C-alpha positions in Angstrom: -17.3 0.3 -22.1 -16.0 -0.5 -18.6 -19.4 -1.7 -17.5 -19.5 -4.4 -20.1 -15.9 -5.6 -19.4 -16.8 -5.8 -15.7 -19.8 -7.9 -16.5 -17.8 -10.3 -18.6 -15.1 -10.5 -15.9 -17.5 -11.8 -13.3 -17.6 -15.2 -14.8 -13.8 -15.6 -14.2 -14.1 -15.2 -10.5 -14.2 -18.3 -8.4 -17.2 -19.2 -6.2 -15.3 -21.8 -4.0 -15.7 -20.0 -0.7 -19.2 -18.9 -1.4 -20.2 -22.5 -2.1 -18.4 -23.7 1.0 -20.2 -21.1 3.1 -23.6 -22.1 1.7 -22.9 -25.7 2.6 -21.8 -24.8 6.1 -24.7 -22.5 6.7 -27.1 -25.4 5.9 -25.3 -27.7 8.2 -25.2 -25.4 11.2 -28.3 -23.4 10.5 -30.7 -26.3 9.7 -32.1 -26.9 6.2 -34.9 -24.5 5.4 -38.5 -25.5 5.3 -39.8 -27.8 2.5 -41.9 -25.0 1.1 -38.8 -23.0 0.1 -37.8 -23.4 -3.6 -34.3 -22.0 -2.9 -32.7 -24.9 -1.2 -29.6 -22.9 -0.2 -31.6 -21.0 2.5 -31.2 -22.4 6.0 -33.8 -22.1 8.8 -31.6 -19.9 11.0 -29.9 -16.9 9.4 -26.2 -17.7 8.9 -23.6 -16.0 6.7 -24.2 -13.0 4.4 -28.0 -13.2 3.9 -30.4 -11.7 4.5 -28.6 -8.4 4.9 -31.1 -7.2 7.6 -30.5 -10.1 9.9 -27.7 -11.9 11.7 -24.9 -10.8 14.1 -23.1 -7.8 12.8 -19.4 -8.4 12.6 -17.6 -6.3 9.9 -19.0 -7.5 6.6 -20.3 -10.5 8.5 -16.7 -11.8 8.6 -15.9 -14.6 11.1 -15.6 -13.3 14.7 -12.3 -14.5 16.1 -12.8 -14.6 19.8 -9.4 -16.1 20.4 -7.1 -13.3 19.2 -4.2 -15.7 19.1 -5.6 -16.9 15.8 -5.8 -13.6 13.9 -2.6 -14.6 12.1 -4.7 -17.1 10.1 -6.3 -14.1 8.2 -4.9 -11.6 5.7 -6.7 -8.7 7.5 -8.1 -8.3 11.0 -10.7 -5.7 11.8 -10.6 -4.3 15.3 -12.8 -1.6 16.8 -11.5 1.2 19.1 -14.6 2.6 20.8 -13.0 5.7 22.4 -13.9 9.3 22.3 -12.0 10.5 25.4 -9.8 12.6 23.1 -12.7 14.5 21.6 -12.5 18.3 22.2 -16.0 19.1 21.0 -18.7 16.6 20.2 -18.3 13.1 21.6 -19.9 10.0 20.2 -17.2 8.3 18.2 -17.0 5.5 20.8 -20.0 4.2 18.9 -18.2 4.4 15.6 -17.2 0.7 15.4 -20.8 -0.4 16.1 -22.1 2.0 13.5 -19.8 0.9 10.8 -20.3 -2.8 11.5 -24.1 -2.4 11.5 -24.2 -0.8 8.1 -21.6 -3.2 6.7 -24.4 -5.8 6.6 -25.7 -3.9 3.6 -22.7 -4.9 1.5 -21.7 -8.0 -0.5 -18.1 -8.9 -0.8 -18.2 -8.3 -4.6 -17.5 -5.0 -6.4 -18.8 -4.9 -9.9 -16.6 -2.2 -11.2 -13.3 -3.6 -10.0 -14.2 -7.2 -10.5 -13.0 -8.0 -7.0 -14.6 -10.5 -4.6 -13.2 -10.1 -1.1 -14.6 -13.4 0.1 -12.9 -15.4 -2.7 -9.7 -13.4 -3.0 -8.6 -12.7 0.6 -9.4 -13.7 4.2 -10.9 -11.3 6.7 -11.8 -11.6 10.3 -13.3 -9.4 13.0 -11.5 -9.5 16.4 -14.0 -7.3 18.2 -13.1 -4.2 20.1 -10.2 -3.0 22.2 -11.1 -2.7 25.9 -10.6 1.0 26.2 -10.5 3.0 29.4 -13.0 5.9 29.1 -11.6 8.1 31.7 -7.9 7.6 30.9 -6.3 8.5 27.6 -2.8 7.2 28.3 -4.0 3.8 29.5 -6.3 3.5 26.5 -3.3 4.3 24.2 -1.4 1.4 25.8 -4.4 -0.9 25.3 -4.7 0.2 21.6 -0.9 -0.3 21.0 -1.1 -3.7 22.6 -4.0 -4.8 20.3 -2.6 -3.3 17.1 1.0 -4.5 17.9 -0.3 -8.0 18.5 -2.3 -8.1 15.2 0.6 -6.7 13.2 3.1 -9.1 14.7 1.1 -12.1 13.3 1.4 -10.7 9.7 -2.3 -9.9 9.6 -3.0 -6.3 8.5 -4.8 -4.3 11.1 -7.9 -2.5 9.9 -9.0 -0.2 12.7 -12.4 1.3 13.2 -12.4 4.4 15.5 -12.9 6.1 17.7 -11.7 9.7 17.7 -8.4 10.6 16.1 -6.3 10.6 19.2 -6.0 6.9 18.6 -3.8 7.6 15.6 -0.7 7.8 17.7 -1.4 4.6 19.5 -2.2 2.6 16.4 1.0 3.7 14.6 3.0 3.0 17.7 1.6 -0.5 17.8 2.8 -1.3 14.3 6.1 0.5 14.7 6.9 -1.5 17.8 7.1 -4.8 15.8 9.4 -3.6 13.0 12.8 -1.9 12.7 11.8 -0.6 9.3 10.5 2.9 8.5 6.9 3.7 8.2 5.3 6.6 6.3 1.9 8.0 7.0 -0.8 9.3 4.7 -3.2 11.3 6.8 -6.5 12.5 5.1 -8.2 15.2 7.2 -9.5 18.7 7.4 -7.4 19.3 10.6 -3.7 19.2 11.1 -3.7 17.1 14.3 -0.1 17.9 15.1 -0.2 19.9 18.3 1.8 18.6 21.2 -1.1 18.9 23.6 -4.6 20.3 23.6 -6.5 21.0 26.9 -3.4 19.8 28.6 -3.8 16.2 27.2 -2.9 14.3 24.0 -6.3 14.8 22.5 -7.5 14.1 18.9 -5.7 17.2 17.8 -2.3 15.8 18.6 -1.6 12.3 17.2 0.9 13.2 14.5 3.1 15.2 16.8 3.7 12.1 18.8 3.6 9.5 16.0 6.4 11.4 14.3 8.5 11.2 17.5 8.7 7.4 17.1 12.2 6.4 16.0 11.1 4.8 12.8 8.4 7.3 11.8 9.9 10.4 10.3 7.9 13.7 10.0 9.2 14.1 6.4 7.2 11.0 5.5 4.0 12.3 7.0 1.6 13.5 4.2 -1.4 15.4 5.2 -4.2 15.8 2.6 -7.2 18.1 2.8 -6.0 20.4 5.6 -7.7 23.7 5.8 -10.8 25.7 6.8 -11.5 27.5 10.1 -10.6 24.6 12.4 -6.8 24.4 12.1 -5.5 25.8 15.4 -2.5 28.1 15.0 -0.7 26.1 17.7 -0.4 23.3 15.1 1.2 25.4 12.4 4.7 25.9 13.8 5.0 22.2 14.3 4.2 21.6 10.6 6.9 24.1 9.6 9.5 22.8 12.1 9.0 19.2 11.2 8.8 19.8 7.5 5.7 17.7 7.0 3.9 17.6 3.6 0.6 19.5 3.6 -1.9 19.6 0.8 -5.0 21.8 1.0 -8.3 21.5 -0.8 -7.0 24.2 -3.1 -4.1 22.0 -4.0 -6.5 19.2 -4.7 -8.6 21.4 -7.0 -5.6 22.7 -8.8 -3.7 19.4 -9.4 -6.5 16.8 -9.2 -6.8 13.6 -7.1 -4.5 11.5 -9.3 -1.6 14.0 -9.1 -2.2 14.5 -5.3 -2.1 10.7 -4.8 1.1 10.5 -6.8 2.8 13.2 -4.8 1.5 11.7 -1.5 2.8 8.2 -2.3 6.2 9.5 -3.5 6.7 11.4 -0.2 5.2 8.9 2.2 7.3 6.0 0.7 10.5 8.0 0.3 13.1 6.0 2.3 10.3 3.9 3.9 9.4 0.3 3.8 5.7 0.6 4.4 2.9 3.1 4.6 0.0 3.5 7.0 -3.3 5.2 6.0 -5.2 7.3 8.5 -8.6 8.4 7.2 -10.6 11.0 9.1 -14.2 11.0 7.9 -14.4 14.8 8.4 -12.1 15.3 5.4 -15.3 14.8 3.4 -17.7 17.7 2.7 -19.8 18.1 5.8 -23.1 17.7 3.9 -22.2 14.0 3.2 -20.9 13.1 6.6 -23.0 14.8 9.4 -22.1 12.1 11.9 -18.7 13.5 13.0 -17.3 15.5 15.9 -15.8 18.4 13.9 -17.6 18.9 10.6 -16.0 21.3 8.2 -17.6 22.4 4.9 -15.5 22.5 1.8 -13.9 19.1 2.0 -13.6 16.2 -0.5 -16.6 14.9 -2.4 -17.3 11.2 -1.8 -16.1 10.1 -5.2 -12.9 12.1 -4.8 -12.3 10.4 -1.4 -12.9 6.9 -2.8 -10.6 7.6 -5.7 -7.9 8.9 -3.4 -8.1 5.9 -1.1 -8.0 3.5 -4.0 -4.9 5.0 -5.5 -3.1 5.2 -2.2 -4.0 1.6 -1.2 -2.9 0.2 -4.6 0.7 0.4 -3.5 0.0 -1.6 -0.3 -0.6 -0.6 3.3 0.8 -1.9 6.6 -2.4 -0.8 8.3 -5.4 1.5 8.0 -7.8 3.3 10.3 -11.1 5.1 9.7 -11.8 7.6 12.5 -14.2 10.2 13.8 -17.4 8.5 12.7 -20.0 9.6 15.4 -23.3 7.7 14.9 -25.2 9.9 17.5 -24.9 12.8 15.0 -25.5 10.8 11.9 -28.6 10.6 9.6 -29.7 7.3 8.1 -26.3 5.8 8.7 -24.8 7.8 5.8 -21.5 8.7 7.7 -21.0 5.1 8.9 -21.7 3.9 5.3 -19.0 6.3 4.0 -16.5 5.0 6.6 -17.3 1.4 5.6 -16.9 2.2 1.9 -13.5 3.8 2.4 -12.3 0.7 4.2 -13.6 -1.9 1.7 -12.4 0.2 -1.2 -8.9 0.1 0.3 -9.1 -3.7 0.6 -10.4 -4.0 -2.9 -7.7 -1.9 -4.3 -4.9 -4.0 -2.6 -6.5 -7.2 -3.8 -6.9 -5.8 -7.4 -3.2 -4.7 -7.5 -1.9 -7.8 -5.7 -0.4 -5.7 -2.9 -2.3 -7.1 0.1 0.2 -8.7 2.4 3.1 -6.7 1.1 3.6 -5.3 4.6 4.5 -8.7 6.0 8.2 -8.4 5.1 8.7 -5.5 7.5 7.6 -7.5 10.6 11.0 -8.4 12.2 10.6 -7.8 15.9 8.6 -9.8 18.5 5.5 -8.3 20.0 6.2 -7.0 23.5 3.2 -5.8 25.4 3.0 -2.2 26.4 
């Protein structure tokens, strides 16, 4: 059974970084009181434990205040607290906070996959982009600056949104530091490919503009889970004209997650040198993710979503975003938790398949601020 094999595998994982962290925590957090039997516990909470205490970076990763140092890490988490592109319920500006808060619940070890993120990769949290609440276009420039800078160092950007309007600016940031082609796998219930909505580039528009970038072709845009009563007709002609790849929930039911992932990877990677993953939390059945701006029943089940992300990420990613987590509408942090799980499953899959860092070879242009 897989469970027994996973249990046996644990002994082969190193504990080097864990041991170093315990030692450092005792040095900087003061040795615990003499009444404690566990001598690894400091007086002041430092590091992973206890899960209910401490300063909440993503997974309690090191906070890199000096962003010039993010290149020292395999992956850099950055929050984009922006909901100025929301056309219905706002609140996603609190998404990064929500995901970071619940991330304190997790350890870096996954029993089933036998992956320990602390031991097998390096991760940092660079904090949040300084967004401009009343100006979408200035915020886009800020986001592209941040993501472009991170990508230029070779560290993989892991972006916590924020509404889905940021999807254009994030891809633009990565595309600006490479001459290579980038494919996009976009998981969502909504098409997000209108040119404008309410006369602006709202969260219904990112993939119209992303596929206008010279090294991001619409033929390499794969949209999974699209459907329901929230796909504006204004988006449909753009799908047809640009010949994007659209897979509905009916397609997923007919072919299964593994086949859908296979098709998505084939089309996103076709003629491309890297793939970017954009995951909209509302692609999941609304009963499981109440904390989002445009909930739509009939989406993916959580296990399906996690399976899909694991399969897609296994081939390697040049960046990933989790968007549309809106804590004000959430219950017991379950939407934030799902967003967190998607992100760490993607990291775990890349570590397990030795594809983390695969994107570094495409970075061939210097970062030029927007």
